[in-house]
N, C-alpha and C positions, 0 to 999 in steps of 0.2 A: 213692260219686258217681261215680267215676271209671269203675268196671267197670258201671253201668247206662248212664253215657254210651256206653262204647264199645260195648255191646251193641245199641245202637239205629242204627237204618239211617242212614247217612250221606244228609247233604241236599246236591244238589246244585245250585248254582245258576249259571246263565251270567250273566255281570256285561258291561258294553257302556260303556267308558270314555268318556270326553268326544271326539266326532269331532272333525276340524278345520273352520274355516270355511268351509271349501270347498263342504262336504256339503250337499245342500240340499233342499228340501220336508219329508219326514217325519222326516228323521233331525236337521235341525235344530230341529222341533217337540219330535220328543222331548227331545234335550238341552236346550233350554232349559226346558221345563215339568217336567221332572225331573232335570237335573244328570245327574250319575252314579248316579243310585239303581236301587235292584233292583223298585220298585213296592209299591205296598199290601200285598202278600200278605208282603213281609218284616218290616213291621211287625207285621202279625196274629202270625208266628211267634213274631217275637219278644216278643209279650205273651205268648203262650203258656207260651214259655220261663219269661219270669220268675215267671209264677204257679207254676210246677213248681221255682220255686227255682233255675235255672240262670243261669248267665251268658250275654250275649249279647255282642256285637261291633257296637260304632257309628262312623262314619265320620263327619267333618266333609268342608267343601268343599274340592277342594283348593288355592283359593287363600285359603283362612283357614288353618287350621294343619297340615292334611292331616295328620291322624292319626288313630288306631284308638283306642278307649279298651274296655277291658274294662268292664262294669255288671253289677251285681246289685244285686237289693232288699238295702236294709240288714238288714231283718228275717230273710232269708233268710241272712244272713252265718254262716260255719262257719269251724272252725279249716283244713279242707281247702281251701275255697273262697278263703280268704284267702291261705293258702299258695299256692296255684296262682298267684295276682293277681300276688304279691310276685315269684314266679320268673320270671314272664314279662312283667314290667313295670317301669317307675322303678320302684316301691316305696314311693312318697310316696301314700298312700291318701286319699284325699278322700270326700267324703258330700254331694251334692249335698241341699239341703233347702229348703222354701218358707219367706219371710218370717215368715209366722206362727209355724210352729216355730221358726225362728233367735232370735226376740223372745222368745218363751215360754221359752226355754233361759237368756237373757239371756248370748247369743253377741255380744260387740261385733268390728267388722272389725278384722283385723289391724292394718293401720295407717290413718291418718288421711285419708293423701292415697294411692290405687291410683294406682300407675304402672305396671303389668301393662298390654300392649299392647292385650290383650285382656278388659282390666276384670274377670279373673275375680277374684268378689268373697269371698278369705279372711275367717274369722273367725279367732279366736284356737282353737289347737288343743288336744285334751282326752283326758283317759282317764277311761273309768268309775273311780269311786270303790269299788265293791266288786264282786266277780268276778275282781280283776285284780291282776297282781303288778307287775311294770316296766311293763308295759301296751307292749311293743314285741312280742311274741311273736304269732304269728297268732291263737292263740287268744284273749291278751287283745283285740288292737284287732278280731276279730269279736265279742266282749262288748261292747264300746266301741260298735260299730255298730247293735247288736241293740239296745241301752238306748237310744241316739238315735232311735231309729224307734219307740220304744216311746212311746205317746201318754201314759202313764200319768208318765213321766221327767222331773224338776223338775232345774232351775237347780243345785240341790246336789247331785246325783247326779252331779255330774262335776267333774274338776279340772283347773287350765289351769297352764300349757299340759300340752300331752299328745302322741300319736304318732297321733292322728287329725285331720284337719284339715276341718271343715266350711266349704261353700261355700253363699255364699245365692243362690239360682234368680230370675230378674228374675220380675215377674207376667206371667200370661199365656205364660209359657216358652219356647218355642223360634218361638213367632211373634212374641216379642219380643226374642229374642236366640237367633241360630243356634252355640248352644255346648254342650259336653257336660255340663256342670251342668244346664241345661236340660233337657237329653235324658234324664238318668238320673231327675229328678225327674217327667217326663211320662209316662216310661216305667211307673213306679211307681204312678203314678197313674191311668194308663189300664189299668194291670192290677190295678185293686182293691186296692193295697198300699197301706203308708203310705209316704206321699211324702219317701221316703231314700232314693236310691241309691248305691251307693259305685261308685266311678270311679277308671282309673288308665290311664295312656297305657302300650299295647304297643311294647315296644323292638325294634329288629331284631336277629335271630339274632348279626349282628357284634359288638353293642353298641355299635357308632357312631353310631347314628342313631336315629329313632325308624320303625317299622315303616310304608310306604306299601301302599297298595291289593295290588298282584300277592301281597306278602309276607301280606297280612292276610286275603286270602282263601284261601293256602294254610295259614296257622295255624286259622283256623276250618275247615276242611273235615278238618284233623290232629285236632282238638279236639271234631269234632262240635259247632261252635257257629253261632246263628246269627250272620247278618251283615247289619245293616240299615244305614241313613243318615239322617242330619238331616233331608237333603233329603225322604227319604220320610215321616219323621215329621212334616212341617211339611205336605207333603200331606195325610196321614192327619189331622191334626187341622183342616186347612181346611175335608175334606169332611165332617166328622161333628163340630166343635165350632161353636159359635153365635159368631160374633166381630162380629158388627156390630148396630146398634141405630137404631129410627127416629127420628128427630128431627119431633114434632109431625105433625101432620095434613097432608094433602097440600095447595098452593095453586094458582092459575091460575096459568099463564107465557105471557101474550102476546108473540109475537114478532114479527119480519118475516116468518118462515118459515110463520107458522099460530100457533094456539091450542093450547099443553101444559097438563098437569097434571105441577106438578114434586113431586117427593117427596125430602127431604133423611134422609140416613142419616151415621151416623158409626162410623167404626170402633174397638173398644174396644182395639185392641193399640197403634195408634200416637196416636188422638182427630183422625183426618184427618176431614175431612166431605167427604160426596161429592154429586152430584145424579144423577137420573133424571129425563127429560122424557120422558113417557107420553102416547100419543095413544090414544083408542080404549078403553081399560081401564074398570073391574079386569078381571083373568083370573083365572081359577082353576086353569089349567092342564089342562083337561076339555074345552076347547072343540073341539080336534084341530085346529085349523089354527094351523100354525107362523106365530110372530110375529116382523116383520124386527127385528132390533136393530142396533144400532151401541154397542159397548163403547168409549169415544173417550177414550184417554190424556190428560192435561192438558198442553198445549202452549202456554205464554203468548206467546213469538213468535211463533208461527203463526196460533194461535187469537186474541189480542188484538192484535197490530201488524201480523199480515198479512206475515210475514216470508216471503219465496219460498225460502228455501233448503229449505224441507220441503213436504210436502202437506198438513199438518197440517188448518191452516184449510180450504181448499177441500174436504177430505173432511169436516169437521165441516158445514159448511155443508150441502153435497152430502146427507150423511145426512139433515140436518134437513127439507129439502125431500123428499125420497124419500118419509121417512115420513109427513109432510103430506099428500103426494099419494096414498100408500095408504090414509091414515086411520086406521091403528093401526100401534102400533110402540115401541118405546123405545129413546131414546138414554142411555144410563148415560156420564155424563163422571165418570171418575175422577183424583184428583187426587192429589197428590204422587208422581206420575208423570214429571215433567218430563224430557226427554232422555232417554226410557227407562227412568227412574228412577235418573239421575246428578246431578238438581237442576239449578236454573237457572245456578248460578253455574260448574259444571263445565261446562255446556254452552256457555256462553261461551268458555270456556279450550278446549274442544275445537274450536270454530269457527275460532279463531284457528289452531289445528295444521291445518284444514281448507283456512285459506287460502294456506298455505304449501305444500299440496301432498297432505295426509294424506288419507284417505276417511274416512268415520264411524266406519266399525270400527276403522283404525289409530289415529285419535284418543282414543279411549277406553282403548285398549290401553296407549298411550303415557302415558298420565296414571294409568297403575295402575287403571282403573275396569273394571267389567263394561261387556261390549256391549250386554245387554241384562237390566235386573234386577227388570223388572216381574213381579207376580204379580197372578193374576187371580181367585183364591179369594174376596177381599172382593166383586169385581164378581158373581162365581158366586152368593153368597150373597145379595146385592141384588137378581138376578134372582128368585132362586125366592122372595125374600119379596114380590115383586110379581106373583107368581103365574107366572112364564114358566117353562115346562117343556120345549117344542121353537119351536126359534128357525131362523129364515133369516139367519145371522152376517153382516153387514156386514164383511168383513175382505180384506185381501191378507197377513196375518200370520200362519204356520204355527204359532209359539208362543200365538198368543192363539187360533186354533183349536183346538188341544189342550186349553189350559189351561182353558177354558169347557167341554170336551166332558164333563167329569165332573162330579160335585157334583150328580148326580141332572137334569144339564141336557143336553139331545139336540141336535144341529144335523141339522136337516132338509137344508140347503142352504146352500152357503157364494156369497153375492152379490156380485162383484168392487166393490172402490170404485174407481173408475174417475175420475181427474182428469187435467187436462192437463197437459203439460210444458213445462215454461220452462227458459232457459239456466242458472238459478240452483240448479236440485234434479236435475239430468238426470243427474249424475254422482253425487248422494244415492241416489237412485232406484235405480240401476244396481248399486251398491255392496249395497243391500238385498236386490236380489235375486240376485247373485251370491255374495254371502257371510253373508247370514240367511236364505236361503230362500225370499224374499216374493215371492208369485203376481202376477207381472204379466201383463196380456194379451198373446196371441199376435200378433207382428209390434210390439210395441214396444222390442224390441231392433234391428231394423231402423231405427227411429225413431230411436233413442238413439244410433246410430251416426252417422245420417246428421248429426245435429244437432252432435254432434260434432267429425265433418269439415268441415261447413258453416259452423258457429255461426249465431247469431240476431241479429237486426236489434238488439234490446233485451233488457230482461229481463222482457218482458211475454210472457203466455201464448199459445202458438204455435196458436191454433184461431181460425178466421173468425170475425166474430161477436162477441156480448158473452157474459157469464159461462159459460164452460164447464160450472161445477158447478150450474148452475140445471136439467141435465135429471136426471133419474131414473136408476138404475144399471140400464141396459138394454142388450141386447144391440146392438140396434140405436143405440142413443148411443155406445157403445163403436164399432162401425162408421165413425161418422158423426166421432168425434174423431180415428180413424185414421187416416182418409179426408181429413181438412182438415191433421192435421199433416202428410201424406206429400204433399198436394198445396204445403202451404208450401214443403217441402224444395224440390220441383220449382222453383218459384217462385224459389228463393234460387239453385238454380244454374243457371237460366235466365237470372238477372241478371247471375250472375260470368261466364257465357260472354259474352254483351253487353257487359258492362264490360269484358273481357279484349279482346274485337273492336274497340271503341269507342277504347279507349287505344292499341290496335295500329296504328288508321288516323292516332289523334294525333301517335304516336312518329315514325311513316310521314312525317308531313307536318311533323315539326319542333318539335311541340308536345305536352304530355299535358293531361290533364283534371285540374284543380287540386282538391286533397280538397274533400268536400262538394257539388262536381258532381253532375247528374243521372245521370252514367255511373260514378261512383266507388260500388263495392257498400257500402252501409252495414255496420259489422261489430258 
C-alpha cells in the first residue's frame, strides 16, 4: 500500500489561510463563506480516496480544536493502515458511527454526564471476540474495526472494555455538529461505504502538541494524502443534500407595503422555521428574467423595535417596497441569525461593549464570538425550492453574495441596499465597510467623515423629507440621498460658523448666548 501511494503523482494544492479583518471585498467574501477551506474539489478527492481504501486528512476550524485527523473507512482498515495511524497520531483510535448502528450494537455511553468541552460522545470501548488476541496490536484493532463496520455483526460479537473507542455521531452529521466524528461518518456515507470511519488526531513531529495547518499540509504532501476541511464538507453537503422541508401550502400575506404570498419552511438540521414573502410567482427557473431577491437575516432589535443602531429594519422595509413596486420578487426572512448569528443575548452584550468604545467587530471578538457565523445554504435551498435560479440580489454583504452564488443559483446583478445614515449607526456601517468588506455607495465615506466631525442634531435620519426607505433602490435615489446628506452637512457647518460669529459678538459685548438659544448649535 505504501509503495502504491508513493508511485502515484503528488497532489499539489495551494492553501489560503484566513486573512486579516482589514482585507475587503472578495477576500472577505471568500474567507467568510469558505473559512480556511480548499473548495469542493477537495471533498470530491477525499471521497474518491476513501473508496480506494486510502486515508485522508480532515481539519476543523482554527477556532474549534484546530486539529487534523487521519480518517479511513472502518471497512478498509488493515494492519498496515492502522500501524501508520498509530505511528503518526495520538494512538487512541476512535470510530465514528451513526446512532442506529451504535444502538444496534448496544453500546452505552461511556459516562452518564459528558463533561468533554466538545461533547464528543464516547461509548464503552470494545474488542472483537473472534479473530483477535490481546486486542491492542494493529492487526487486532483493524479486525475489530472491520467487524464494527460489518452490517451482520451483533452486540455479542464484541467484548467490553476494549481498545477501540466508538463515538456516536449526531444525526445530520456535520450540518448539526462540525466535529471529526461527524466528518468521518459523512465521508463514509457519501463515498457509498458503511457509515463507520476510523479517526485519530495527528501529532506534531516534536511530540509536544497537535499538528497545525502548515505541518498538516506538509505531512499530506509527504505521504500523498488528500487534505480537506470540515468547512468544505459542510459546504458540499449544503449543495447536494436536501436540508429543508416546506410547511403546508402558501397563504396570502397582506401588508402595509402590499400583498404577498407567504411560504413557510423548516430546516431539518435545527428545526428553525423561515418564511419567504413572494410576489408575482410561481417561477420555474426558465422564464429567463432574473428575479429581484432580498435574503434578510432576522434582527429583532432593528426589524421589530426599530433600533437605530443598525440599518436592518430600514433595509427590510425598503426591500418590501421595492419588490412591491416591481411586481415580482422574493423576500426571504431567515430566522436564527440574530446579531450575525450570535443570538439576541450575546448581541445585547456586544452592544454594551460598543457603548464604551468597541466597534461591532471588536465587541464580538472580545466576547469570544465569531464576527459573522451566518450560513446561507438553507436560504439557497429555499430559493431553489421556490423556483428561483437567476436573481438580482439586494445586498451590500460580500459574504452573502458569495454564499448564494453556488447551490445552482446565479446572480445576474447586485442591487445595492441604500438606506440613510444616522448618528447611531454611522460607526457601525463604517466598521462593516472597513473590516468586513461591505459594499457601500461611492461618496458615503465623505458623508461618514463629515457626520463624525460635525455631529448630528439628534438620532433622526439625516435626509430631508419623510421616510428615506420608501424609494426603490435606484441610482437616482442613491444620488438624491447622498445630495440630501451632503446638504445637511453643509447646513450644519454654516450653522456652526454663524453660531461662532454670533457668540463672538456676544462675548465682545460682554454677554454670551445662553444654552438653548437660537445661536447655540444643537449637538
